[in-house]
VEXZA-303606 format. One record per atom (N, C-alpha, C): residue number from 1; x, y, z. Coordinates in steps of 0.2 Angstrom, whole numbers, m for minus. Layout:
VEXZA-303606
   nr      u      v      w
  NUM      X      Y      Z
...
//
This chain:
VEXZA-303606
   nr      u      v      w
    1      4     m7      0
    1     m2     m1     m1
    1      5      7     m1
    2      2     11     m5
    2      6     17     m8
    2      5     20      2
    3     10     26      6
    3     10     32      9
    3      8     37      6
    4      3     38      2
    4      1     44      0
    4    m11     42     m1
    5    m13     46      5
    5    m20     45      5
    5    m23     50     m1
    6    m27     44     m4
    6    m30     49    m10
    6    m37     53    m12
    7    m40     50     m5
    7    m47     55     m5
    7    m43     64     m1
    8    m48     67     m4
    8    m45     76      0
    8    m51     78      2
    9    m48     81      9
    9    m53     84     15
    9    m55     89     12
   10    m61     93     12
   10    m64     99      9
   10    m70     99     13
   11    m69    108     15
   11    m76    112     16
   11    m77    116     16
   12    m77    118      7
   12    m81    123      2
   12    m89    125      5
   13    m91    123      6
   13    m99    121      6
   13   m102    117     11
   14   m105    120     17
   14   m109    119     23
   14   m115    120     23
   15   m118    113     25
   15   m126    117     27
   15   m126    115     35
   16   m129    118     38
   16   m131    119     45
   16   m139    119     44
   17   m142    111     48
   17   m148    110     48
   17   m151    111     58
   18   m155    117     56
   18   m157    120     64
   18   m163    120     63
   19   m164    115     69
   19   m172    117     72
   19   m173    121     76
   20   m172    127     76
   20   m174    134     77
   20   m174    134     87
   21   m172    127     89
   21   m170    124     98
   21   m164    127    101
   22   m164    125    107
   22   m157    124    111
   22   m152    118    109
   23   m157    116    107
   23   m150    109    104
   23   m149    110     96
   24   m150    116     95
   24   m146    114     86
   24   m138    122     88
   25   m141    125     95
   25   m132    130     98
   25   m128    126     96
   26   m128    118     96
   26   m120    116     95
   26   m119    117     91
   27   m123    115     86
   27   m122    114     78
   27   m121    120     75
   28   m124    126     79
   28   m121    134     74
   28   m116    134     77
   29   m115    133     82
   29   m106    136     85
   29   m101    134     81
   30   m102    124     76
   30    m96    122     76
   30   m100    126     69
   31   m104    126     67
   31   m104    126     58
   31    m99    133     57
   32   m104    140     60
   32    m99    146     58
   32    m93    145     61
   33    m91    140     64
   33    m83    142     65
   33    m79    139     62
   34    m83    131     58
   34    m79    127     53
   34    m81    133     46
   35    m85    138     46
   35    m85    141     40
   35    m80    146     39
   36    m80    148     45
   36    m75    155     48
   36    m66    152     44
   37    m68    147     47
   37    m60    145     49
   37    m57    142     40
   38    m62    139     35
   38    m63    135     30
   38    m61    140     24
   39    m65    147     27
   39    m68    151     20
   39    m75    147     16
   40    m77    143     19
   40    m84    139     16
   40    m91    145     17
   41    m93    142     10
   41   m100    149     10
   41   m104    142     14
   42   m110    145     19
   42   m113    139     24
   42   m120    143     20
   43   m124    135     20
   43   m132    138     20
   43   m137    136     27
   44   m139    139     28
   44   m142    138     37
   44   m151    135     34
   45   m153    129     36
   45   m159    127     32
   45   m165    124     39
   46   m172    126     37
   46   m176    123     41
   46   m183    119     39
   47   m182    115     43
   47   m185    109     39
   47   m194    114     45
   48   m200    114     38
   48   m206    116     42
   48   m209    108     41
   49   m211    107     47
   49   m215    101     46
   49   m223     99     46
   50   m224     97     39
   50   m233     97     37
   50   m233     91     31
   51   m238     92     32
   51   m242     85     26
   51   m247     89     24
   52   m250     88     18
   52   m254     91     15
   52   m260     89     17
   53   m262     84     23
   53   m268     84     26
   53   m268     91     34
   54   m263     92     35
   54   m262     96     40
   54   m262    104     34
   55   m258    105     30
   55   m258    112     28
   55   m266    113     24
   56   m271    107     23
   56   m279    110     22
   56   m280    113     28
   57   m280    106     35
   57   m285    110     41
   57   m282    115     44
   58   m273    116     43
   58   m274    121     45
   58   m267    126     42
   59   m271    129     36
   59   m265    135     36
   59   m263    141     37
   60   m268    143     41
   60   m264    146     44
   60   m259    145     50
   61   m259    140     52
   61   m253    138     60
   61   m247    138     51
   62   m248    133     49
   62   m242    132     42
   62   m237    139     42
   63   m242    145     40
   63   m238    152     37
   63   m238    153     44
   64   m238    153     49
   64   m235    156     53
   64   m230    153     56
   65   m229    144     55
   65   m224    142     57
   65   m218    144     51
   66   m219    146     45
   66   m214    147     41
   66   m212    152     41
   67   m216    161     43
   67   m214    165     44
   67   m208    165     49
   68   m210    160     53
   68   m207    160     62
   68   m201    159     59
   69   m199    153     56
   69   m194    149     52
   69   m188    153     48
   70   m191    159     43
   70   m188    164     39
   70   m185    168     42
   71   m189    171     49
   71   m187    177     52
   71   m180    173     59
   72   m181    168     60
   72   m174    167     64
   72   m170    163     59
   73   m170    161     54
   73   m165    160     48
   73   m159    170     47
   74   m166    173     47
   74   m161    179     43
   74   m161    181     49
   75   m160    181     56
   75   m156    183     63
   75   m150    179     62
   76   m148    175     61
   76   m144    169     60
   76   m139    169     56
   77   m141    172     48
   77   m138    176     42
   77   m134    180     43
   78   m138    186     46
   78   m136    191     49
   78   m129    191     53
   79   m131    186     59
   79   m124    185     60
   79   m121    180     59
   80   m118    176     54
   80   m114    175     52
   80   m109    180     46
   81   m117    184     43
   81   m112    187     40
   81   m110    195     43
   82   m109    195     48
   82   m106    199     55
   82    m99    196     55
   83   m100    192     54
   83    m93    186     55
   83    m90    185     49
   84    m90    189     43
   84    m88    189     36
   84    m88    184     33
   85    m94    177     35
   85    m97    171     33
   85   m100    171     27
   86   m100    168     22
   86   m104    171     16
   86   m111    164     19
   87   m116    169     18
   87   m123    163     20
   87   m128    166     16
   88   m132    159     17
   88   m139    159     15
   88   m142    154     17
   89   m151    158     15
   89   m155    153     20
   89   m158    149     15
   90   m164    145     19
   90   m168    141     15
   90   m173    139     19
   91   m180    138     18
   91   m182    137     21
   91   m188    132     16
   92   m188    125     19
   92   m192    119     17
   92   m196    115     20
   93   m203    113     17
   93   m209    109     20
   93   m208    102     18
   94   m209     98     24
   94   m208     91     21
   94   m211     84     29
   95   m213     82     27
   95   m215     77     34
   95   m210     74     38
   96   m203     72     31
   96   m199     69     36
   96   m194     74     35
   97   m191     76     43
   97   m184     82     41
   97   m177     78     39
   98   m177     74     39
   98   m170     72     40
   98   m170     70     31
   99   m174     70     27
   99   m174     70     20
   99   m176     75     17
  100   m177     82     19
  100   m177     87     18
  100   m170     90     19
  101   m168     88     24
  101   m158     91     24
  101   m155     85     19
  102   m155     79     16
  102   m151     77     11
  102   m152     79      6
  103   m157     80      4
  103   m162     82     m2
  103   m157     89     m4
  104   m159     95      4
  104   m155    100      0
  104   m148     99     m1
  105   m145     98      5
  105   m135     95      4
  105   m133     94     m2
  106   m139     87     m7
  106   m135     87    m13
  106   m137     92    m19
  107   m142     93    m16
  107   m143    100    m22
  107   m138    105    m22
  108   m136    106    m16
  108   m129    111    m14
  108   m124    111    m15
  109   m124    101    m16
  109   m115     99    m16
  109   m113    100    m10
  110   m116     99     m5
  110   m112    101      2
  110   m107     97      3
  111   m102    101      5
  111    m98     96      9
  111    m98     92     16
  112   m101     97     18
  112   m103     93     24
  112   m111     97     25
  113   m115     91     34
  113   m118     94     34
  113   m119     93     43
  114   m119     99     45
  114   m119    100     51
  114   m124    100     59
  115   m127     94     62
  115   m134     93     64
  115   m131     92     71
  116   m136     97     76
  116   m136     95     85
  116   m140     88     85
  117   m138     85     89
  117   m144     78     92
  117   m146     80    100
  118   m153     78    103
  118   m156     82    108
  118   m152     78    114
  119   m148     72    111
  119   m147     67    119
  119   m141     65    117
  120   m136     61    120
  120   m132     55    121
  120   m138     50    121
  121   m138     42    116
  121   m141     39    118
  121   m137     32    118
  122   m141     26    119
  122   m139     21    117
  122   m140     20    110
  123   m138     13    107
  123   m134     13     99
  123   m141     11     94
  124   m147      8    100
  124   m155      7     98
  124   m156     12     98
  125   m155     16    101
  125   m161     23    101
  125   m160     27     98
  126   m154     27     95
  126   m149     32     91
  126   m150     29     84
  127   m151     20     83
  127   m155     21     76
  127   m161     20     73
  128   m166     18     81
  128   m173     18     77
  128   m177     24     78
  129   m180     28     71
  129   m184     33     72
  129   m178     37     72
  130   m173     42     74
  130   m170     46     74
  130   m167     47     68
  131   m169     54     67
  131   m168     59     60
  131   m160     58     61
  132   m154     62     65
  132   m146     62     65
  132   m146     53     61
  133   m149     49     62
  133   m146     40     62
  133   m146     43     55
  134   m155     47     52
  134   m157     42     46
  134   m152     50     40
  135   m147     53     44
  135   m145     60     39
  135   m138     54     39
  136   m133     54     43
  136   m128     47     43
  136   m130     43     37
  137   m135     38     38
  137   m139     34     33
  137   m139     35     27
  138   m140     43     24
  138   m143     43     16
  138   m139     50     14
  139   m134     51     17
  139   m132     59     15
  139   m127     58     12
  140   m126     60      6
  140   m119     58      3
  140   m114     63      5
  141   m115     67      9
  141   m108     71     10
  141   m107     71     20
  142   m100     72     20
  142   m101     73     28
  142   m106     76     33
  143   m105     70     39
  143   m110     73     42
  143   m107     75     49
  144   m108     82     52
  144   m104     82     58
  144   m112     82     65
  145   m111     79     69
  145   m116     77     76
  145   m112     81     79
  146   m116     85     85
  146   m112     89     90
  146   m119     89     93
  147   m119     88    100
  147   m122     91    108
  147   m127     99    106
  148   m127     99    112
  148   m131    109    114
  148   m126    112    114
  149   m120    109    121
  149   m118    115    121
  149   m109    113    119
  150   m109    110    112
  150   m102    110    111
  150   m100    116    108
  151    m95    118    109
  151    m90    122    106
  151    m85    122     97
  152    m81    126     99
  152    m76    124     92
  152    m70    121     97
  153    m69    117     92
  153    m62    113     93
  153    m57    118     98
  154    m54    116    101
  154    m48    122    105
  154    m42    117    109
  155    m45    112    108
  155    m40    106    111
  155    m36    102    105
  156    m38     97    103
  156    m37     94    100
  156    m40     90     94
  157    m38     87     88
  157    m43     82     85
  157    m40     76     84
  158    m45     68     85
  158    m44     65     86
  158    m45     61     79
  159    m41     57     75
  159    m46     53     68
  159    m44     47     72
  160    m49     41     68
  160    m48     33     70
  160    m46     32     62
  161    m40     27     59
  161    m41     23     54
  161    m39     19     55
  162    m40     12     53
  162    m41      5     48
  162    m38      3     43
  163    m36     10     40
  163    m32      7     34
  163    m38      8     28
  164    m42      8     28
  164    m47      7     23
  164    m47     13     19
  165    m50     15     12
  165    m52     21      9
  165    m55     25     14
  166    m62     24     17
  166    m63     26     22
  166    m60     30     27
  167    m55     27     29
  167    m52     29     35
  167    m46     36     30
  168    m45     35     26
  168    m38     37     21
  168    m43     46     23
  169    m50     44     18
  169    m54     51     19
  169    m55     53     27
  170    m57     51     31
  170    m56     53     37
  170    m50     58     40
  171    m45     54     39
  171    m39     58     38
  171    m37     65     34
  172    m38     65     31
  172    m38     70     27
  172    m43     74     28
  173    m50     74     29
  173    m53     77     34
  173    m50     81     41
  174    m48     76     45
  174    m44     79     51
  174    m40     83     49
  175    m34     81     45
  175    m29     86     44
  175    m30     92     43
  176    m36     93     39
  176    m38    100     35
  176    m39    103     39
  177    m42    100     46
  177    m46    106     51
  177    m40    106     57
  178    m37    101     55
  178    m32    104     61
  178    m27    107     57
  179    m25    110     52
  179    m22    113     50
  179    m25    120     50
  180    m31    121     50
  180    m37    128     51
  180    m35    129     57
  181    m36    127     59
  181    m37    127     69
  181    m30    126     73
  182    m25    124     68
  182    m18    124     72
  182    m19    121     79
  183    m23    114     77
  183    m22    107     84
  183    m19    105     82
  184    m15    100     88
  184    m12     92     88
  184    m18     89     85
  185    m15     82     80
  185    m20     79     79
  185    m15     71     82
  186    m20     67     82
  186    m20     61     86
  186    m22     56     81
  187    m19     51     79
  187    m24     46     74
  187    m24     40     76
  188    m28     36     80
  188    m30     29     82
  188    m31     25     79
  189    m25     18     78
  189    m29     13     78
  189    m32      5     81
  190    m36      3     81
  190    m39     m1     87
  190    m37     m8     83
  191    m33    m12     88
  191    m33    m19     88
  191    m36    m23     93
  192    m40    m26     89
  192    m45    m31     95
  192    m39    m38    102
  193    m42    m37    104
  193    m39    m42    110
  193    m38    m48    108
  194    m42    m51    103
  194    m42    m59    102
  194    m36    m57     95
  195    m34    m53     94
  195    m28    m52     87
  195    m21    m55     90
  196    m21    m50     97
  196    m17    m54    100
  196     m8    m50     97
  197     m4    m50     96
  197      3    m45     92
  197      0    m43     87
  198     m1    m49     80
  198     m2    m47     75
  198     m7    m41     74
  199    m12    m40     78
  199    m15    m35     76
  199    m12    m30     81
  200    m11    m30     84
  200     m5    m20     88
  200     m3    m20     82
  201      2    m26     76
  201      6    m23     74
  201      4    m20     67
  202     m3    m23     66
  202     m6    m22     59
  202     m9    m13     59
  203    m11    m12     69
  203    m15     m6     70
  203     m9     m2     68
  204     m5     m5     72
  204      3      0     73
  204      4      3     65
  205      3     m1     61
  205      5     m1     51
  205      2      4     50
  206     m5      5     51
  206    m10     11     50
  206    m10     14     51
  207     m7     14     58
  207     m4     23     59
  207      2     25     56
  208      9     21     55
  208     12     25     55
  208     12     26     47
  209      7     21     42
  209      5     23     38
  209      2     32     35
  210     m3     32     39
  210     m8     39     41
  210     m3     46     42
  211      2     43     46
  211      7     49     49
  211     10     50     43
  212     16     46     41
  212     21     45     35
  212     16     51     30
  213     10     48     30
  213      7     54     23
  213      7     60     25
  214      4     61     31
  214      2     71     33
  214      7     72     36
  215     12     70     40
  215     19     74     45
  215     22     81     42
  216     23     77     35
  216     27     83     29
  216     22     91     31
  217     16     88     27
  217     14     95     29
  217     10     97     35
  218      7     94     39
  218      5     98     44
  218     15    101     48
  219     17     97     47
  219     25    100     51
  219     25    108     47
  220     25    108     40
  220     25    114     37
  220     22    120     41
  221     15    117     44
  221     13    123     48
  221     11    122     56
  222     16    119     61
  222     18    120     67
  222     13    115     68
  223      7    111     65
  223      4    105     69
  223      7    100     70
  224      8     95     78
  224      8     89     79
  224      3     83     79
  225      9     79     75
  225      4     73     76
  225      7     67     77
  226      4     63     80
  226      5     60     84
  226     m1     51     84
  227      6     46     85
  227      0     40     83
  227     m1     36     90
  228     m6     32     89
  228    m11     30     96
  228    m10     22     92
  229     m8     17     97
  229    m14     12     96
  229    m18      9    102
  230    m23      6    102
  230    m25      5    106
  230    m28     m1    106
  231    m32     m3    111
  231    m34    m14    112
  231    m40    m13    114
  232    m44    m17    111
  232    m49    m18    114
  232    m56    m17    110
  233    m61    m17    110
  233    m67    m14    107
  233    m68     m7    102
  234    m66     m6     94
  234    m67     m1     93
  234    m69      4     97
  235    m75      6     94
  235    m81     10     96
  235    m80     14    103
  236    m77      8    106
  236    m76     11    115
  236    m68     13    116
  237    m63      9    113
  237    m56     12    111
  237    m54     19    109
  238    m60     21    106
  238    m59     31    100
  238    m62     33    105
  239    m65     30    109
  239    m69     38    113
  239    m65     39    118
  240    m64     31    120
  240    m59     33    128
  240    m52     36    125
  241    m49     36    119
  241    m45     40    117
  241    m46     45    117
  242    m50     48    116
  242    m53     55    113
  242    m54     59    119
  243    m57     55    126
  243    m58     58    132
  243    m50     59    134
  244    m46     54    137
  244    m39     51    139
  244    m35     57    136
  245    m38     58    131
  245    m30     64    125
  245    m34     72    128
  246    m41     75    128
  246    m44     79    127
  246    m45     80    120
  247    m48     76    118
  247    m49     81    110
  247    m55     82    108
  248    m57     85    105
  248    m64     90    107
  248    m67     89    100
  249    m65     84     96
  249    m68     84     90
  249    m62     77     88
  250    m67     71     86
  250    m68     64     84
  250    m70     63     77
  251    m66     60     71
  251    m67     61     67
  251    m66     51     64
  252    m72     53     62
  252    m72     43     59
  252    m75     41     52
  253    m70     37     48
  253    m72     34     42
  253    m78     32     41
  254    m84     32     36
  254    m89     29     35
  254    m89     26     26
  255    m92     19     27
  255    m94     17     21
  255   m100     20     17
  256   m101     26     16
  256   m105     27     12
  256   m113     30     12
  257   m115     29      7
  257   m126     28     11
  257   m126     24     10
  258   m129     23     13
  258   m133     15     14
  258   m141     17     15
  259   m144      9     14
  259   m151     12     15
  259   m152     12     23
  260   m157     14     28
  260   m158     14     35
  260   m157      8     38
  261   m161      3     33
  261   m161     m6     35
  261   m151     m9     34
  262   m149     m4     31
  262   m140     m7     31
  262   m138      0     35
  263   m137      2     40
  263   m135      9     42
  263   m128      8     46
  264   m128      2     43
  264   m122     m1     46
  264   m122     m3     52
  265   m127     m7     55
  265   m130     m9     61
  265   m125    m11     65
  266   m125     m9     71
  266   m117    m10     74
  266   m109     m8     73
  267   m110     m3     68
  267   m106     m1     65
  267   m101      3     69
  268    m93      3     69
  268    m89      8     73
  268    m90     14     74
  269    m95     18     67
  269    m95     21     65
  269   m102     27     70
  270   m104     22     69
  270   m112     23     73
  270   m111     20     80
  271   m106     17     81
  271   m107     18     90
  271   m102     21     93
  272    m98     27     91
  272    m93     31     91
  272   m100     38     93
  273   m104     38     87
  273   m107     44     88
  273   m113     43     93
  274   m115     38     94
  274   m119     38    101
  274   m117     39    108
  275   m111     36    107
  275   m107     38    116
  275   m102     42    114
  276   m101     46    110
  276    m95     47    110
  276    m98     57    118
  277    m91     59    120
  277    m93     65    123
  277    m92     73    120
  278    m88     70    114
  278    m90     77    112
  278    m92     77    101
  279    m89     82     98
  279    m94     80     92
  279    m89     76     88
  280    m92     73     85
  280    m89     69     80
  280    m93     69     73
  281    m88     68     70
  281    m87     73     62
  281    m89     63     58
  282    m93     60     53
  282    m93     55     50
  282    m91     58     44
  283    m87     55     40
  283    m83     57     32
  283    m85     51     31
  284    m88     53     22
  284    m88     49     18
  284    m86     50     13
//
């Protein structure tokens, strides 16, 4: 395998999916911060939940909700523009909020969707009927999931690799953000306990490959990179390493778009999102 990571980490177009509640505050903070750091265009969207029957029965209510959403987005747009961020807004109607977000992200050729979650949950609750999980499963672009109190990265970034193309994409995205924020980057690979010393050797190779590829460019901008080899269940080891090293952003790869039935049920990326104490960027 060559010591070259093929995918390119881009953050040129960002979609912020806001529901207008306090649960979106962390997503707003991170979306504004990344858009500013990466000179990205920001599109802030709100999905007004409705259906033909509701619109027929309560047209005034739908109009009021639409107007309130528009005013809220205009206030956020003014705030973003005051920070020097190129920003557009859009209000859409739909039955499924996640599909509205996914469709707009595709139409705008977004590189990343930023979305808040209402609570941390176990994997089963995250996967069943949860809009955030559906966005991760169906979006063609990266998805950044945050808590309501999330802040811009300040201490460090941790990225997980298993040597796959998906992990390469995650590493490139993590390196881009580490460069823009001038934060140290930790690269972790996890060996299963049952794999013994060979598993740790393989994990170490994955880490060294990434460091070899990224270290020169990161050194040019004064960003430190360090490798970690952990042993255990991958998602638990990744989240524990993030907590232990004070990383305030975790980056993981995903195998791309799937149906909800195949939302990589039990996959590493979904379990990391479910239990992480910091924002998690799922890279496609």
